[in-house]
N, C-alpha and C positions, 0 to 999 in steps of 0.2 A: 199709729197702727197702719201696717202695709195692707195691700189689697188682699193677699192670701189670708191673712189673719182676719180681715174684715169678713170675707166669705165664710170662713170656718165658724165665726161667731154667729153669723146670721143663720146658717144651717143648723147649728147646735141649739140655738135658743128660740127660734121663731115659734115653735109650738107653745111655748110658755105664754105667748101673747095672743094665742088663738083659742076659741071656744073648745069645749070638750069634744065636739063632733069632729075636730081636726086631729085628735091625738093619735089616730091610727093612719093618718095621711102619709103619703110618700113624699119626702122632700128631696129634690134633686137640683143640682147646679151644673149646667153644661153650656158649652159655647154655642151661641146662636149666630147664624149667618144670614144676614139680610142684604138687600141691595145697598151697596156703598158702606156697609157697616157690619162689624162683628162685635159681639159683646157677650159677657157671661150672664146667663139668665137663670132666675130662680123660679121653680114651679112647686106648688104644694097641691098634691093630687089626692082626692078622695074617690072611692069607687063610684059614688053616685054623681060625680061632677061630669057634665058634658061639655062645659066650656071652662078652660083653665087659663088664667092670665099668666103670661111670662113676664117677670119683673126684671128690668134691666139693672143689674147690680153694678155694672161698670159706670153708668151714668149716676146712679145713686151714690156710689162711693165718691165720685168726683165732686158732685154737688155738696155732699155732706162734709167731705174733708176740707173743702174751701171755707166752710163755716168755722170761725174760731171757737164757737161754743158747741162744736160737734160732740154728740154723745151717741154711743151705739144703741142705747135704749130708745132714743127718739127715732132712730132709723127702723128699729124693730116694730115700734108702734105704727109708723107710717106704712110699712109693708103689711102689717096685720089689717089695716083699714082697706088697703087695696085688694087684698085677697078676699075679704068679706063683703066687698061692695057688690050689691045685687046687680048683675048684668041685665041690660034691657033684653027683653025677649025679641027674637027676630025669626022670620020665616026661613026654615032650613032649606026650603026649595030654592032660595036665593043662591045657594052653593051647589045644589044637586041637579037642578033642572035648568037647562040653558035658556029656555024661553023666559024664565024669571031672572036668571043670572045676567043676561045681556042688558036688562033694564038698569042694572047697577054697575055696568062695566065702564072702566076708565083706564087711562094709560099713564105710565110714568116713564121717564127717560133716565138712563144711567150710563156710566162708562163701561163699555163691553169688556175691555181688557182687565178692569179691576174687579169684575164680577163673574169671572169664568165659571167658578164652581156653582154659583146660584143658577146661572143661565143654562147649565147642562140639564137641569131638570124642568125647565119652563119654556114655553113657546115665546119667541120674541122676533122683532123685526129690526134689522140693522139699518142705520142711517149714518154712513161713514163709520166712525169709531164709537158711535152711540147705540145703545140697545133700548128699544121701546118694548116694555113689558105690559102685561094686561092684569088688571086688578078688579076685584069685586068689592064695592063699598058694603060693609056689614052694618055699621051703625055710626052715628055721630055722637061724640062725647065732648065734654069740656076740654079735654086734652087734644081733640082733633078727630080725624076720621079713622075709624078702625076698618081695616080691609084685609082681604085674603088674596094672595097672588095666585093667578091661574097656572097650575102645573101641567106638565105633559099628560099625567094620568087623568086630571080633570078634563082636559081637552078631549081625550079619548072617550071618557064617560059621556061627555056632551054630544059626541058624534059630529064635531065640527072641525074645520081645518084652521090652520094658523091665519090664512088670508081672511077667513070669515070672522075670526076674532078681531083682526086688525080693522076690518071694515066697520064692524059694530062698535069697536072702541072709538074709532074716529068719529062716528055719528053720535055716540052717547057722551063722550068726554066733555064737550062743550055744555052739556046739560048738567052733568054731575059737578064739574069744576069750570065754570065759564071763564073765558079769557079776560084778562084785565091789561089794558095798554095805557101806560102813562108816559108823558114827556118828562124825562129826568130833570131837565132844567126847570120846568114849571113846578115839579114836585119839590125840588130843593128850594126853589124860590118861595113857595108857600111856607115851607118849614122855617126858612130864614126870617121871613116877615113875621111869622107867629112868634119866633124867638125874640126878635127885636121888640115886638110889642110887649112881651112879658118883661123885658128888661127896661121898659120905659123909654124907648127911642122916640124921637120926635117924628111927626108926619113927614117932614122934609127929609130926614135921614132915611126913613123907610122908602120914600118915593125914589130917592137917588139910588139906593141899593137895588130896588126892583128894576129900575131902568138899566143898570149895569148888568144885572142877571139876564134880563130880556135880550139885551144886545149880544151877550155871550151865547145865549141859547140859539139865536138866529144864525150866528156864525158856525156853530157846531151842535146841531140838534141831536140829542141822544134819547132813545126810547127804551123804556123798561117793559118787558113782557113777562107776565106771570098769570096766575089765576086769582079768583076772588078771595081765596083763603090765604094765598101767599105760601102755600105748602106744596112742594113738588110741582111748582108752576112752570118749570122750564119746558115741560112737555107741551105746553099751550102753543108754542111756536109751530108745532107740527099739526095743529088743528086745521081742518080744511079751509083754505082761503086766507089764512092769517098772514102768510108770507107775502102774498100779493097785496093784501090790505096795507101791510107795512111799506111795501114798495110805493104804493100810491101816496101814503103820508109823507114819505121821505123824498118822493119824486125821482126815483132811480134805484140803482143797485145798492146793496148794503152789506155790511159785515155783521156777523152774529158773534157776540162775545159771551161765552158761558160764564156768567157771574157765579152761579151755583146751581144745584139741582132745583132750587126754588124759583129762580128767575134768570132771564137772559137780557143782555143789553144790545140794542141795535144801533149801529153807527153808519152814517152814509158813506158810500164809497166815492168820495169826492177828490181822491188823489192826495189828501193831506198826510195820511199815514199809510205805510206799507203793511202788508200782512205780517211780515216778520217783526215790525215794531209793535204791532197790536198783540202778537203772540207773546212777546217779552213782557208786555204789560199784564196780560192775563196770568201768565206764570207767576209773576211777582205778587200779584194780588192773591192768588190761590195760596201761595206759600206763607204770606204774612197776615191775611185777613179772613180767610175762609176755613172753617173747621174741616178736618179731614173727611168726616162723614157727609159733609155738604158739597164737597168738590165734585164737579162734573168732569171737566177735562181742561187741559192746557191748550187745546186746539182753538183756532179761530176759523169760522165758517163764512161762506159768502153765498148770497142769493142773487142770481142773474134774473132780473125781472123780465127780460126779453125772451130768454129761452126757458124760463121757469125751472132753473136748476139750482138745487141746494148741494153744496160741496165744500170741501175744505178750501180755505182761501188760497192756499198754495196751489191746489189743483186748478182753481179758476185762473190764476195768473199764468200757469202753463198752458191751459186751454186757449186763453186769449192770445198768447204769444204764437201758438201753433196756427190759430185762425188767421192772424195777421200775416204770417209767413206764407200760408196757402194763397191768400189774396195776392201777395206780391209775386208769386210764381205763375199766376194765371197769364196765359198768352193773350195778346191783343185780339179783340173781336174782329174777324174779317168782314170787309165791306161787301154788301150784296151788289148785284148788278145794277139795281135801281139806284143805290147810293152812289155808285161810280158815275152813273149818268147825270146825277145832279151836280157832281163835282168833276167836270171834265179835266180841269187843270191837274188833278191828282193822277189821272190816267197818263197824261203827257209826261209828268214828272217821273212816274214809274217807268214809262217806256225808255226815257233817257237813261235812267239808272241801269236798266237792263242792257242797253247798248254799250254802256261803259264796262 
Protein backbone atom coordinates (compact mmCIF):
# COMPACT_ATOMS: atom_id res chain seq x y z
CA UNK A 1 0.00 0.00 0.00
CA UNK A 2 1.49 3.33 -1.06
CA UNK A 3 1.14 6.55 0.94
CA UNK A 4 -1.67 8.02 -1.20
CA UNK A 5 -3.79 4.88 -0.80
CA UNK A 6 -3.00 4.84 2.91
CA UNK A 7 -4.30 8.40 3.36
CA UNK A 8 -7.43 7.72 1.30
CA UNK A 9 -8.23 4.66 3.42
CA UNK A 10 -7.78 6.59 6.67
CA UNK A 11 -10.01 9.45 5.52
CA UNK A 12 -12.71 7.10 4.21
CA UNK A 13 -12.93 4.73 7.19
CA UNK A 14 -11.89 6.70 10.31
CA UNK A 15 -15.50 7.53 11.33
CA UNK A 16 -16.27 3.81 11.47
CA UNK A 17 -13.89 3.62 14.44
CA UNK A 18 -15.29 6.66 16.26
CA UNK A 19 -18.41 7.10 18.46
CA UNK A 20 -21.72 8.37 17.12
CA UNK A 21 -20.88 11.92 18.22
CA UNK A 22 -18.20 12.06 15.49
CA UNK A 23 -20.39 11.00 12.56
CA UNK A 24 -21.00 14.59 11.44
CA UNK A 25 -17.40 15.64 12.02
CA UNK A 26 -15.31 17.16 9.24
CA UNK A 27 -12.33 15.00 8.24
CA UNK A 28 -9.46 16.80 6.51
CA UNK A 29 -5.95 15.88 5.44
CA UNK A 30 -3.57 18.68 4.50
CA UNK A 31 0.13 19.44 4.55
CA UNK A 32 1.41 20.81 7.84
CA UNK A 33 4.56 22.90 7.96
CA UNK A 34 6.54 23.01 11.17
CA UNK A 35 10.09 23.98 12.00
CA UNK A 36 12.43 21.56 10.20
CA UNK A 37 9.53 19.38 9.16
CA UNK A 38 6.63 18.99 6.75
CA UNK A 39 4.05 16.25 7.01
CA UNK A 40 0.52 15.30 6.03
CA UNK A 41 -1.78 15.89 8.98
CA UNK A 42 -5.22 14.46 9.74
CA UNK A 43 -7.83 16.41 11.70
CA UNK A 44 -11.33 15.30 12.72
CA UNK A 45 -13.33 18.38 13.73
CA UNK A 46 -16.68 18.64 15.52
CA UNK A 47 -18.38 22.03 16.03
CA UNK A 48 -18.08 21.76 19.82
CA UNK A 49 -14.34 20.97 19.81
CA UNK A 50 -12.06 23.80 20.92
CA UNK A 51 -8.84 21.77 20.83
CA UNK A 52 -8.23 19.54 17.86
CA UNK A 53 -5.23 17.21 17.60
CA UNK A 54 -3.42 17.03 14.26
CA UNK A 55 -2.24 13.48 13.63
CA UNK A 56 1.00 13.06 11.68
CA UNK A 57 0.08 10.56 8.97
CA UNK A 58 3.55 10.71 7.41
CA UNK A 59 5.19 9.35 10.55
CA UNK A 60 2.34 6.94 11.21
CA UNK A 61 2.66 5.46 7.72
CA UNK A 62 6.42 5.11 8.05
CA UNK A 63 6.17 3.40 11.43
CA UNK A 64 3.32 1.13 10.37
CA UNK A 65 4.75 0.17 7.01
CA UNK A 66 8.02 -0.93 8.61
CA UNK A 67 6.02 -3.41 10.70
CA UNK A 68 5.79 -6.74 8.83
CA UNK A 69 2.40 -7.35 10.47
CA UNK A 70 1.03 -4.01 9.30
CA UNK A 71 -2.77 -3.81 9.07
CA UNK A 72 -4.74 -0.68 8.20
CA UNK A 73 -7.36 -1.62 10.81
CA UNK A 74 -4.73 -1.38 13.57
CA UNK A 75 -3.76 2.10 12.38
CA UNK A 76 -7.40 3.23 12.33
CA UNK A 77 -7.87 1.95 15.88
CA UNK A 78 -4.75 3.82 17.02
CA UNK A 79 -5.93 7.06 15.41
CA UNK A 80 -9.35 6.65 17.03
CA UNK A 81 -7.77 6.40 20.48
CA UNK A 82 -5.70 9.54 19.88
CA UNK A 83 -8.73 11.54 18.73
CA UNK A 84 -10.85 10.49 21.71
CA UNK A 85 -8.15 11.04 24.30
CA UNK A 86 -9.39 13.61 26.80
CA UNK A 87 -6.98 16.54 26.69
CA UNK A 88 -5.77 18.10 29.90
CA UNK A 89 -7.48 21.36 30.71
CA UNK A 90 -5.23 24.38 30.61
CA UNK A 91 -5.57 28.08 31.23
CA UNK A 92 -6.34 29.78 27.90
CA UNK A 93 -4.77 32.99 29.24
CA UNK A 94 -1.45 31.21 28.77
CA UNK A 95 -1.87 31.94 25.06
CA UNK A 96 -3.87 35.18 25.15
CA UNK A 97 -2.32 37.26 27.96
CA UNK A 98 1.39 38.00 27.84
CA UNK A 99 1.92 38.27 31.59
CA UNK A 100 0.81 34.64 31.83
CA UNK A 101 2.34 33.52 28.53
CA UNK A 102 5.86 34.68 29.39
CA UNK A 103 5.94 32.35 32.40
CA UNK A 104 5.80 29.45 29.93
CA UNK A 105 7.99 30.96 27.22
CA UNK A 106 10.99 29.08 25.88
CA UNK A 107 13.07 29.08 22.71
CA UNK A 108 14.06 26.67 19.98
CA UNK A 109 16.73 26.91 17.32
CA UNK A 110 16.44 25.86 13.68
CA UNK A 111 18.05 26.40 10.30
CA UNK A 112 16.87 29.76 8.95
CA UNK A 113 17.33 28.90 5.27
CA UNK A 114 15.34 25.67 5.55
CA UNK A 115 12.41 27.30 7.35
CA UNK A 116 11.85 30.46 5.33
CA UNK A 117 8.09 30.00 4.94
CA UNK A 118 7.49 29.33 8.64
CA UNK A 119 9.71 32.24 9.68
CA UNK A 120 7.75 34.68 7.52
CA UNK A 121 4.90 34.52 10.02
CA UNK A 122 6.77 34.46 13.32
CA UNK A 123 9.18 36.70 15.25
CA UNK A 124 12.70 35.31 15.48
CA UNK A 125 16.30 36.26 16.21
CA UNK A 126 19.12 35.29 13.85
CA UNK A 127 22.45 33.97 15.08
CA UNK A 128 24.50 33.42 11.94
CA UNK A 129 22.42 31.00 9.79
CA UNK A 130 20.33 29.87 12.76
CA UNK A 131 16.91 31.17 13.81
CA UNK A 132 15.82 31.36 17.45
CA UNK A 133 12.03 31.17 17.69
CA UNK A 134 9.74 31.59 20.69
CA UNK A 135 7.30 28.99 21.98
CA UNK A 136 4.75 28.68 24.79
CA UNK A 137 4.60 25.40 26.70
CA UNK A 138 0.96 24.30 26.77
CA UNK A 139 1.10 20.94 28.53
CA UNK A 140 3.35 18.02 29.37
CA UNK A 141 2.33 14.62 28.02
CA UNK A 142 3.89 11.16 27.87
CA UNK A 143 4.87 11.93 24.30
CA UNK A 144 6.64 15.14 25.28
CA UNK A 145 5.91 18.84 25.64
CA UNK A 146 2.97 20.28 23.70
CA UNK A 147 3.65 23.88 22.72
CA UNK A 148 2.51 26.73 20.48
CA UNK A 149 4.87 28.88 18.46
CA UNK A 150 4.50 32.64 18.97
CA UNK A 151 3.31 34.21 15.71
CA UNK A 152 3.56 37.81 14.54
CA UNK A 153 -0.17 38.20 15.19
CA UNK A 154 0.20 36.90 18.75
CA UNK A 155 3.10 39.28 19.34
CA UNK A 156 0.94 42.21 18.20
CA UNK A 157 -1.89 41.06 20.47
CA UNK A 158 0.52 40.87 23.41
CA UNK A 159 1.72 44.39 22.69
CA UNK A 160 5.39 43.44 23.00
CA UNK A 161 8.42 43.67 20.73
CA UNK A 162 10.62 40.93 19.37
CA UNK A 163 13.42 42.07 21.68
CA UNK A 164 11.11 41.74 24.69
CA UNK A 165 10.18 38.20 23.63
CA UNK A 166 13.86 37.37 23.24
CA UNK A 167 14.81 38.74 26.66
CA UNK A 168 11.95 36.91 28.38
CA UNK A 169 12.70 33.66 26.53
CA UNK A 170 16.36 33.90 27.53
CA UNK A 171 15.34 34.33 31.15
CA UNK A 172 12.66 31.63 31.20
CA UNK A 173 14.11 28.89 28.96
CA UNK A 174 16.57 27.68 31.63
CA UNK A 175 13.55 27.25 33.93
CA UNK A 176 11.34 25.43 31.39
CA UNK A 177 14.16 23.33 29.91
CA UNK A 178 17.31 23.48 32.09
CA UNK A 179 20.66 23.05 30.34
CA UNK A 180 22.41 19.70 30.66
CA UNK A 181 26.16 19.48 30.04
CA UNK A 182 27.92 16.12 29.80
CA UNK A 183 31.46 15.11 29.02
CA UNK A 184 31.05 12.88 25.96
CA UNK A 185 34.03 10.71 26.87
CA UNK A 186 32.74 10.12 30.39
CA UNK A 187 29.24 9.43 29.06
CA UNK A 188 30.51 6.88 26.54
CA UNK A 189 32.78 5.45 29.21
CA UNK A 190 29.89 4.81 31.58
CA UNK A 191 27.88 3.22 28.78
CA UNK A 192 30.82 1.00 27.81
CA UNK A 193 31.47 -0.10 31.39
CA UNK A 194 27.79 -0.91 31.91
CA UNK A 195 27.79 -2.92 28.70
CA UNK A 196 30.92 -4.83 29.69
CA UNK A 197 29.40 -5.66 33.07
CA UNK A 198 26.27 -7.01 31.42
CA UNK A 199 28.43 -9.19 29.16
CA UNK A 200 30.30 -10.59 32.16
CA UNK A 201 33.69 -8.91 31.64
CA UNK A 202 36.22 -9.26 34.45
CA UNK A 203 37.10 -6.39 36.80
CA UNK A 204 40.58 -6.25 35.24
CA UNK A 205 39.17 -5.92 31.72
CA UNK A 206 36.79 -3.19 32.83
CA UNK A 207 39.56 -1.30 34.64
CA UNK A 208 41.87 -1.42 31.61
CA UNK A 209 39.09 -0.27 29.27
CA UNK A 210 38.23 2.61 31.61
CA UNK A 211 41.87 3.70 31.79
CA UNK A 212 42.14 3.76 27.99
CA UNK A 213 38.96 5.82 27.67
CA UNK A 214 40.04 8.24 30.41
CA UNK A 215 43.36 8.77 28.63
CA UNK A 216 41.63 9.38 25.29
CA UNK A 217 39.22 11.81 26.95
CA UNK A 218 42.07 13.83 28.45
CA UNK A 219 43.72 14.11 25.03
CA UNK A 220 40.57 15.23 23.26
CA UNK A 221 37.73 16.24 25.62
CA UNK A 222 34.34 16.63 23.96
CA UNK A 223 31.25 18.05 25.67
CA UNK A 224 27.59 17.46 24.82
CA UNK A 225 25.15 20.33 25.45
CA UNK A 226 21.39 19.71 25.51
CA UNK A 227 18.50 20.19 27.96
CA UNK A 228 17.10 17.86 30.61
CA UNK A 229 14.54 16.33 28.24
CA UNK A 230 16.98 15.91 25.36
CA UNK A 231 14.37 17.39 22.99
CA UNK A 232 15.16 20.59 21.05
CA UNK A 233 18.17 20.95 23.33
CA UNK A 234 20.51 22.68 20.86
CA UNK A 235 19.01 26.03 21.92
CA UNK A 236 20.53 25.56 25.39
CA UNK A 237 23.93 26.71 24.12
CA UNK A 238 22.40 30.19 23.71
CA UNK A 239 21.21 30.40 27.33
CA UNK A 240 22.83 33.27 29.26
CA UNK A 241 26.35 32.42 30.40
CA UNK A 242 26.47 28.91 28.93
CA UNK A 243 29.17 29.63 26.33
CA UNK A 244 31.39 31.29 28.92
CA UNK A 245 30.82 28.34 31.26
CA UNK A 246 31.91 25.97 28.50
CA UNK A 247 35.00 28.08 27.89
CA UNK A 248 35.95 27.75 31.56
CA UNK A 249 35.51 23.97 31.45
CA UNK A 250 37.53 23.62 28.26
CA UNK A 251 40.00 26.32 29.36
CA UNK A 252 39.92 28.24 26.10
CA UNK A 253 38.17 28.84 22.81
CA UNK A 254 36.06 26.09 21.30
CA UNK A 255 34.23 24.88 18.23
CA UNK A 256 30.49 24.18 18.26
CA UNK A 257 29.41 21.19 16.18
CA UNK A 258 25.63 21.06 15.56
CA UNK A 259 24.91 17.38 16.17
CA UNK A 260 21.15 17.95 15.67
CA UNK A 261 18.32 20.22 16.82
CA UNK A 262 18.42 18.22 20.05
CA UNK A 263 22.05 18.69 21.09
CA UNK A 264 25.39 20.20 20.10
CA UNK A 265 28.94 18.97 20.64
CA UNK A 266 31.70 21.27 21.87
CA UNK A 267 35.33 20.60 20.90
CA UNK A 268 38.38 22.58 22.11
CA UNK A 269 40.10 24.84 19.59
CA UNK A 270 43.52 23.32 20.22
CA UNK A 271 44.86 23.37 16.67
CA UNK A 272 44.38 19.67 16.01
CA UNK A 273 41.59 20.07 13.48
CA UNK A 274 40.79 22.93 11.11
CA UNK A 275 37.30 24.31 10.69
CA UNK A 276 37.14 22.82 7.17
CA UNK A 277 37.93 19.33 8.49
CA UNK A 278 35.29 19.69 11.19
CA UNK A 279 32.74 20.91 8.64
CA UNK A 280 33.35 17.85 6.46
CA UNK A 281 32.82 15.67 9.54
CA UNK A 282 29.52 17.38 10.44
CA UNK A 283 28.24 17.17 6.86
CA UNK A 284 28.99 13.45 6.63
CA UNK A 285 27.31 12.71 9.97
CA UNK A 286 24.23 14.72 8.98
CA UNK A 287 23.91 12.82 5.70
CA UNK A 288 24.42 9.36 7.16
CA UNK A 289 23.24 9.39 10.78
CA UNK A 290 20.77 12.24 11.42
CA UNK A 291 17.13 12.16 10.32
CA UNK A 292 16.28 15.06 7.95
CA UNK A 293 13.78 16.58 10.41
CA UNK A 294 16.45 16.60 13.15
CA UNK A 295 19.24 18.22 11.14
CA UNK A 296 20.27 21.67 12.24
CA UNK A 297 23.02 22.76 9.84
CA UNK A 298 26.26 21.64 8.22
CA UNK A 299 28.06 24.72 9.54
CA UNK A 300 30.66 24.69 12.32
CA UNK A 301 30.76 27.59 14.79
CA UNK A 302 33.41 29.05 17.06
CA UNK A 303 33.30 30.86 20.37
CA UNK A 304 36.04 33.36 21.19
CA UNK A 305 36.22 33.39 25.00
CA UNK A 306 38.32 36.55 25.11
CA UNK A 307 36.10 38.71 22.89
CA UNK A 308 32.90 36.77 23.75
CA UNK A 309 32.04 36.31 20.06
CA UNK A 310 29.91 33.51 18.60
CA UNK A 311 30.42 33.16 14.86
CA UNK A 312 30.97 30.71 12.05
CA UNK A 313 34.35 29.01 12.40
CA UNK A 314 35.37 30.27 8.98
CA UNK A 315 34.60 33.86 10.01
CA UNK A 316 36.71 33.45 13.15
CA UNK A 317 39.68 32.24 11.08
CA UNK A 318 39.38 35.28 8.81
CA UNK A 319 38.98 37.66 11.75
CA UNK A 320 42.03 36.17 13.47
CA UNK A 321 44.11 36.49 10.28
CA UNK A 322 43.05 40.12 9.81
CA UNK A 323 43.91 40.91 13.42
CA UNK A 324 47.39 39.39 13.03
CA UNK A 325 47.96 41.39 9.85
CA UNK A 326 46.93 44.62 11.60
CA UNK A 327 49.40 43.93 14.40
CA UNK A 328 52.16 43.33 11.85
CA UNK A 329 51.45 46.65 10.13
CA UNK A 330 51.71 48.71 13.32
CA UNK A 331 54.57 51.22 13.32
CA UNK A 332 57.27 51.01 16.03
CA UNK A 333 56.44 53.10 19.08
CA UNK A 334 58.50 56.33 19.16
CA UNK A 335 60.74 56.90 22.16
CA UNK A 336 59.96 59.77 24.45
CA UNK A 337 62.55 62.35 25.43
CA UNK A 338 62.86 60.72 28.85
CA UNK A 339 63.58 57.32 27.25
CA UNK A 340 66.26 58.88 25.05
CA UNK A 341 67.93 60.41 28.08
CA UNK A 342 68.12 57.00 29.72
CA UNK A 343 69.78 55.52 26.59
CA UNK A 344 72.27 58.18 25.34
CA UNK A 345 74.03 55.64 23.11
CA UNK A 346 70.89 55.43 20.99
CA UNK A 347 71.01 59.19 20.44
CA UNK A 348 74.62 59.03 19.33
CA UNK A 349 73.92 56.15 16.95
CA UNK A 350 71.00 58.00 15.50
CA UNK A 351 73.09 61.16 14.97
CA UNK A 352 75.73 59.16 13.13
CA UNK A 353 73.07 57.67 10.86
CA UNK A 354 71.76 61.13 10.09
CA UNK A 355 75.23 62.42 9.16
CA UNK A 356 75.63 59.55 6.70
